[in-house]
N, C-alpha and C positions, 0 to 999 in steps of 0.2 A: 363493069363489075356488077356482076347479081349482088343479093345481097348476104348469101352464104359466103358469098371470098370476102365484102367487104367487114363483115367480121369476122373471121381469121384474121385478118388485115390489121384490125383494130386490135385484136387479142395479141396478135405477135407485136405490135407495136408498144403495148403497153408493155409484157413483160422484157422486150429489150429496154425501156426506160429503167424498168427496176432495177433489173442487172446494172445499166451504167449506173443508176443512185450509190447503187450497195457501193460499186467499185471506188464509186469518189469517197463515198462514205468511209470503205477501208482505209486509204490512204493517209499519210501524215510525214509530210515534209520531214527528211530524216534532219535537220537541220533541228526543225522544231522537237520532234522525237527525242533525240539527243541530249538536247539541254534541259528537256521534262524531266527524263529520268536521270540523269546528272543531281537535278533537284529532288529527287523524291529519295535517292541514295545517302542523301546530306541529310535527311530526316530519320529520326531517332525516335520518336513516338508517333503513334497514328495513332489513340484511343477510339475515335470516329471510323475509323477507317475509309478515310479522305483519301486515299491514296490504293486505294487495292485494286482500282478499276487500270490504273497506270500501268498496263505491262506492252513489254515490247512487241511490236506486230499488230496490235490492236488500234481501231481509229482513233490518234490523240483528241479530235474535235469533238469527243463523244465521253471524254474522262470529268469527274466533276471536278468544275472547277477552271475547266477550257473551252471560251469561249471563241470560233474559227469564222470570223463573216465570208470574205471569199479566197478562191482558189486555194482551201484548204490549210491556209495559214494560220499562223493562233493570235489573236490581235487584242487578246484579252486574259488575264488569270484572277480569276477571283476564289480566294482562299482564306476561310473564316473559322476559327476556330471558337472555344470559348473553356471553362473549364468543369470538369465534373469532381464533384467533392473536395473544392479544392485543389485540385492536379488540374496542371494544363492538357488539355486533350494531343498536343502538337509540339514536338520539340525537336528541337536541330539550329543546323545552320540553313543559310541560303545561298547556294552554288552559285558562282560566278558563271556559268557553263547556261546559265538563262541567256545571256548576250547572245545565243545563235537564234534567240526570238525575234530575228528582224523586223518583224511587219507589229509587235508591241507596239501597243498607242493605251492601253490602260494595264497599270500591275495595283491589284487590291490585295496587302494579306495584312488583315484586318484580325487583332483579338487572338494571334500565335503568340502564347504570351510566356514560352518560356525560347521564341528563337532569339538568337543572339548574335551582336556582333557591331561592327560598326554602319556608318550610312553607307546600303549594297552599292561599290562600285558599278554593277553590271550596268546599271539604269542611264551611266553616260554612254551606255555603248548600244542603246536604241535609239535610231533616227524620227522615228515614228510616234513615241513616248508623249502624250499626252496629260496620262491622267497619274497619281500616284498618291498610293492609300495607306500608309502604314502603320493604320492605329493601334494601338493596346499591345505592341511586340514590347521587346525589352532591349530593343538595339540603344547602343549607349555611342560616348564622343559625341566629341565636336561636328558640327554642320559641315560639308567640304564648302572652301571660298569660292570654289570653282562651278556651284551647282547653279549657275547662271549657263552654266554648255545645257543646259536641259532647258534650249532657248524654244519649244514646242509644246511645254507646259501649260496646262489649262487649271488642271488643280493640283495643290501639293497640301495633304495632311499627314501629320507626322504627328498625332496628339498621343498624348498616355505613354512617353517612353522614356528613356532615359537622358537624350541629347543635353547636352553641356556647353556652355560655352558661350559668344553674342553671335545674337543671328548677320549674318555674313551678308556684309553692304552689298555682292554683288547679284543679288536677288533683283534690285532695281533692275536687270534687265532683262525678268521676266516679266515681261509687258502684257502677254496673252494672261493672267494670271486670275484669274476670276474668283476662288477657292483657297484661301492660303492659310492655314491652321498648326498650329504648335501649341497647344494647348495641353496641359500638363506634363509639361517637361522639365529639366532645370538651367533653363538660356536666361543668361545673365548681361550683368549691363543697363544701358542706355537701348530708346530704342531706335535703331540709325537713322536717318534721313537719308529713306529710300523710296518714299510714292510720288513721287513728280510724274512718273511716265506706266506709273502701274494703275491706270484709270479705267482699266476694265473691273476691279473687285470690287466684288459684293459681297463676299465673308471674310473677315479676318479676326481669330481667334489666337489672342496670344496668353491667357487667363493660365492660372496656376503656373508660375515662371519664378526666377527673382530680377522680371525686371525693375528698373529704377530710373525716376530722373523724368524729365517733362515729354509729351508729345512733341516730335520733331515739323516744324516747319510745313514739310512738305505733306505733312497727313491730310492738312484742309485740300489737295489735291483729290483726294480719294471721293470730294464731292462732285456731281451728288448718287453716283453708283453703288456708293455703300448699304448694304441694308444691313446686314450684324456685323455688331464691334462687340467683341470680346478682350476685356483687357482685366478683368476683375484678380485676385488675389495673384496681385503683385506688389512689388511697394513706388509705385508711380507716384508721384506730387504736384504739389505747385496748385491751381486753380485751373476747372475744367474749361476749358476753350470755347470764347464765339461762335467763332468758326465753326462749331458740333450745328448749329442749327440751320448750316448750308447743307447739310445732311436729308434731305427732304424725301427721299425713297427710303431713310431708317426707318427698321421695323423694331430692333431688338438692341439695346443698350447695356452695357454689364459694367460696369464700374468698379463694383463693390471691394470690399478687405484693402484698398489703398491708403494713400494718405491725401487725397486730395482737400482741400480746403479753399475758404471765398464762400460768394453767396455761387447758386447757380444759376446763370445765365436766363434774361428773362427771354431772352430768341428762341430757349428751348421750345415756344409754343408755334416756333414756326415748322417742328418733326412731328407734322401732323398725320402719319400714318405708324405713330411709335404705339407700338402694342406690348411691349416689355422694356422696362424699365427697373434699370436693381443698380442706386447709387450709395447702399448700407456699409455700412462700415466704413465709413470718412472721417472728415475734419470742417464737412459743409454747416454753413450757417446762413442765419437770417431770414429773412421769409421766403417762402417757395414760388415760384410763379405760378400762375394760371393757366393751368394746361387746360381748358375747358376745348380746346379746337380738337384733343382727342377724349373726350368724355365717353365718346360711343365706338372707341377702336383700344382705350387699353385695353390688356387681358389681365397682366400683370404687374403691379407697383411695389417698391419695397427702400423704404427711407430710415431704415435702420438704423440704430446704432451712430447718430451725427450729433450735430448739435442743434438742431432746429427746435425753435419754439412754436409751434404751430395752431397751438390753443387749440381748437377745432378740427375735426377731418376735412381734409378740401371739400368745398362746395362740387369743383368738378368731378371728385370721386363719386361723392353720394350722388352726384343726378347719374353718372354714368350707366350705363344699361347691358356693358360689356363686362366688367372688370369681375375676375374669378377669383385672384391671390392680391391679399392686399397687406400691407405686412408695417408697419408701424411704430415697430419698437422705441422707448424711449425716444420721444419726438416731441415732448413736451405737450402734450395733447389735455384740456385743462375742461370736460364738458359731462353732461349729464347723458348716458347709455340713449336715456330715451328721446334726446334731441337728433339720434344721428338716424336719420330714414332713409334708407339707398332706395334707389328707382328698382335696383337690380339684385334684392334681398335672396331671392332663392337660384341667383349664379352662381354664387360665392361658394367656394371648394377649401380654400382656406382664409382664415384669417390671424394674424398675432398684433396687439394691440397692448401688450403688454410694456409694463415701468414707465407707465404714465400716471396720471389721475384723474381717471376718470369714475364718475362716480354712477350712481342709481343700477338699473338693473338692465339684463340684457334680456330678460324672458322672453319677449316677446319677438325678439330677432330672431334666437335660437328655436322658437316653438313655431315659429316659419319659415325656417331658410331651410329648404327642400334635399338640398344638394350638397350642404357644406359636411367636409371631411375632418374638419380640423378645427377649431377656435381657442384660443389661446388668448389671454388674458391676465395674467399673474400679475401681483405688483399693482394693484390699482386699490380703488377704495368705492367698488361694486358691493351693493349689500339688495341682496334677495333671498327669498324661501327658493333654497335649493330644491323642495318638493314639489315648485309647479315648473319645473322642468320637464318638459313634453319630447324626449331625445329621436329625432330623425334617424329611420336605418342607417342613413350615411354618415353620421356622423361617428367617426375610429377615435381621434385624440383629442380630449377635453381639459384644459389646465387651469382650472380658478385660484390656484394658489395665492397665500398673500392676500388676502380680501377682506368683506366681512359679512361672509356667506351663512345665513343661519337655516335652520330646521335640521332634516332626516336626512339623510344619504338615498336615495329611493335605488327600487331594486334594479331597476332599470340600467343600471350604470355598469352591469355588470357585463352589459352587450359590449361597450367598449373596448379598444385597444388599450389603449393610456390615458389615463387617468391620475390629475395630481389634484386632490384636494386640501391639501395642507396648508397651518396657518389661518384658519378661519375662526365661524363659532357655531361651528356646526355640534347638532347632539343627537344620542340616540343610540340603538343598535344598529352596527353595520348588516347591510345583506350580505349573501353567501357571493363572492366575489372570488377571482384572481391573482386581486394587487396584495402588496406587500404593505406592513406596517406604514412605510414614512410616507404611502399616497394620501394617508388621512393623520399622520401626524400635526400635534401643535394645535387641534382642534380645543372646543371647552369641558365636552362633555359625552363625547362618543366612546364607544365599546364592543365587544364581542369580535370575532377572529376578523384580520390578525392584530387587533388589541386587544387589553385587556378583556377579560370576561365582564359579562353585566353583574352586577350586584344582584342578588333574589331581591 
């Protein structure tokens, strides 16, 4: 074959392959197409035009939100909405005809805030289904008792809906689950004893529900695989169990806004990978354990609104070079602010030390905290000259109310988004700002807008 003939052969092969590819792309399995178009017909509002491409006879694998992996069969549906000026961009119902998509492995319908109905029954007719994410819809009613029929599930995310009733005990049979979230529903009752066989679970979120009682014995079986645990904003009670220390892979633990009481176990020090810890708004007492093993791992710590009497900010917090968020509101801290010399001053993004008995001046800290966005220390005994503060560009919120702050209010406060300097000893004419009168109320002799005019 000469070079000219060979070139013609290559060109012909390329044209043939392109035609073949075009033919394959144009195909759509009849069952998949029928199921998808039936789903579209149940949508009554589509303000973003998500379904505008969904037309009979066009390649469904190229439609927005539709993913095909092999043999032109749909394997994933990923439809996400949001709100525009407070109105949902997608409204309607979920058609049971989606059961025709027999190769579906993943269904992700997220933030479709006006999609109504109960738990979709078509999901039970999909033999290959592994991933369900229905975050932010308005599905309601009880969770199905036969939910274990979804035996291949690896992820079940039903957060921010309106599901009610108890957690079905049959979930214990979903032994492949690695991610399980019911966050932000109206689930009630106690947490059932279902975890003995769920040893692959790495993420568990039951927060913002109406759960009560204690953690079941089988919860200990989730060690060591569990990495994230969210139980906050429920009505759980009792003592924090010692076995949590077995969760050596745990990175995030959220137990806030419950009724936990007693002492935090010393064995918490064994969770050496913990970087987010929130125990706030409970009834916890006694000394807090020394977590020096995580001082350079911890990123966010909140112990606020318990019955602690810490006296000082813990040494392992002070020595941390990784902590960004620190909240110790009403923790019985009695110290001079100057005595706190954190290693990671420049790392902090938000600090709340309100409702303690901290004295002295935070001036040096605030003048050197280059990345600090929020600083709250209301209800303390801080005494310093306000004019000596040099506000970093990053600072957005400052609350120094109910302290002993004196001097004049500097003009640089105008750059803040939120400010509270009420109930102090400030004096002089106020700079021009956008803040209302209550921001400056209860001081010794402040004047000027938005307060009373200064005397001539």
